N, C-alpha and C positions, 0 to 999 in steps of 0.2 A: 572722232566720228566712227560710229560702228557701222559695218557694211556686211551685207550678206550676198553671195554670188551663186548663180546657178552653175551647172556644169559647163554651160556654154560661155561663162564668164560675165553674164549680163548682171548688173546691179539690181537687186530686188528691193531691198529696204535699208533705211539708214536712219540715224537719230538726227532728228531736226530740233531746234530750240524753239519753244512756244512759251508765251507768258504762263508762268507758273510752273515751268520745268521742261525737261526734255521728254519727247515722245518720239516712238517710232513712226515712220511713215513709209508709204510704198512709192518709191521713186518722187518723193515730194508730195504725194496725194494722200489725203486723209480718207480713211476707210470706215464705213459704217456696216456693222453686221446685222441683219435682221433675221430673227428666227420666229417663224409663223406657228401659232399653236392655238387654234380655236377649240373651244369645249364641246361642240355639238356634233362630233363625228358619228357617222352612222354604222359603217361597216364594223367597227370595233368601238364600243362606247368608251368614251375617255381615253381614246387612242394614244395621245401624246404623253399620257402617264404610264403606259404599260411598259413592262421591263423586258430588255433584250440583254441576255448575259448578266442579269442583276442590276442593270441601270436603266432608268426611264429613258424614253426617246428624247425627251428635253435634255436630260443630264448628258446624253451622248453628243448631242449637238453643242452643248456648252463645252464639253471636253475638247472638241476640236477648236473652238474659239480660244480656250486658254492656251493652246498650243501655237497660236499665231500671234506673236507679239506686235505685229504691225497693224492689228485691228485696233482702231482708235477707241470706238464704243460698241458694245454689243447690246441690242434690245430685243426682248421677247414681246411679240404682238399677240395678245390673247384677250378674250372677254371673260375669262374663267379665273377666278381668285385662287383657287387650288393650283391651277398650272402656273399662275403668276408667283405663287410661293415657291413652287419647285423650280422655276427659272431663277428666282433670286437666291435660293439656296445653293445654286451652282454657279453663281456669279454673273448672271445676265440681268440687265436693268429693265424694269417695267414702269417707265415714266408715264404711261398712258393706258387707258382701256380700249379695246377695239370696239367700234360701234357696231350695233346689232346687224346692220345691213351689210357689213363686211365680214360678219361672223356666220351668216347663213350659207346654205348650200349654193347660193348664186353669187356669193362674194368671189371675186377674182383675184389672182395673184397679183395682178398690176395695181388693183385698188387697194389691197392689203399693204403692198411694198410701199405705194406712194403715200398712204396715209402714215405709215410707220415713219418714213423718211421725213415728212413735213412736220409731223408731231415732235419728233426728236429733235429737229432743229429748232422748233418753236419753244419747247419745254427746257431743253438742255442748253439753248443759246449757243450752239455750235453749228458748223457747216461741214458738209462732207463732200469730197469730190466724186467718189465712187462708193458702191455699196455691194456687198455680197448677200444673197438670200440662201438660207440654209434651213430646208425644210426638215423637221425632226423625223420624218417618216422614212428617211434614208440613213439607217443607223450605222452603216459600215463606211461612212465617209471618212477620209483621211485628210490631214492637214495639207499634204501635199497635192490633193485634188483641188482644194481651195486656192492654193498658191498658183497652181497651173491656170485656173480659170481667170483669176485676176490678172496674171501675166499675159494672157492672150489678148486682153483688151488694151493694156497698157503698152506693151512691146510692139503690138501689131497695130496700134492706133485704131482699133475697132470701137464701136458704140456699146456693145454687149457681148457676152459669152455665156455658153450654157453647156454643161456636161452631157454627153450622150453615150449610149451603148449601141453596139451593132444589132440590128434586128435579125433573129435567126431566119435562115432562108425560107423555111416553110411559112413564116409569117409575113413575108413582104407583100406589097401590093400585087405583084405579079402572080403569087400563089393564092391570093385571097379571092374567095368566090361570093357571088350573090345568090340568094334563094328567092325565086319569084313567088307570087300568090299561088301559083299552080304547082309549086313544089319543084320547079326545074332550076338546075344550076346554071350560072354563067360567070365568066371571069369579070372581076371588077375593072381590070385593064384589058383591052382587046388583045394586047401583045402577050398577055399571060399564056395563051395556048402555045406559044413558041418556046416557053422555058420548061422542058421536061425535067431538066436538072437544075438544081438550086445554084450550082457552080456557075452558071451562065447568067444569073441575075445580078444586076448592079448592086452594090452594097447600099442599104438603107439604115438609117440611125433613128433612134428614138430617145427623147429626153429621159434621164433616169432620176432626176430630182436631187442629185447630190449637191450641185452648186449652179447658181446664176450670179452673174456680175453685170453691173451696168453703170454707165456714166450719169452723173446727175441730170444733166439736161435731156439726155435720151429718155429717161423715165419720167420726170417730173414736168418736163415741157411737152413731151410728144406722147408719153404712154407707151412706148415701145419697149419690148424685151427681145422677142426673137424675130419681130416683123422687119427689122431693118439693121443690116450691117452686124449680125449676130455671128460670132465665130464659134464653131463647135469644137469642144475639147472631149476627145475620144478617151473613155476609160475602159480598160480591159477587165476581165474577170466577172465573177458573179455579181449581180446588183439585186437588191432587194428594195422595193418601195412598198412599204407596209400600208395596205388599204383594208385587208379583211384577215380573218383568223388564218387562212392557209398561208398568206404571206408571213405572218407571224411565226407560225410553225416552221416554215422554210428557213427563216432567219436563225431561229434557235438550232435547227439542224445543222446549217453551216458553221455555226460557232461550235457545237458539240463536236464536229468532225475535223475542226481546225482548219477549214477551207478559207475562212476570213480572219 
């Protein structure tokens, strides 16, 4: 039996015997990775095919999947054949096509993930206990970020987990203002006026899109991701979630300067 341990000594994954051969599992749980990549992005047309550091965003997500031997299957959810081919070229399976209603601007992450999970089970004839959701728009994701996210729900017995980054003090709710129709400013939170220095503001966090993890029943039976018992996995360092050309330029700058 092959085992892997964290620095704290907790077992992460081991080899289990299945019909047809041995596979790695995470503490006995089978894991499905879903990479969402619709074709109709607006901020950057064909966004998931753009290159950062010479590799497409889809390829970068697939690189992380390959570095995680405990992922049982990894599927690309897309409505676009060119993106499907890019996924296949880098080792992702594309057993289904995403329906149009889930590929529009109104498609939700819950809907996309649920559809991908159910269709993968139906078409591949397998069952997964947990799943990780890896958006290609976070190109600097590391394998250890995904491991930490999955470990957070499995070792802590939570329903879900999501990676987050700390919000800079000047962007917190206490510092945020509203502008009235008459052009007058007011604090979004009444207590904002008490926080002249950002050091006095309680820490706030935002989802950075690097990784989500969820149990099967939590998503498929309830449609929950962050709504119920979702543990936050705090990631330090610069994060880029590519949505527009400025984000893409920032990502290339970070790479050029060796910051990521």
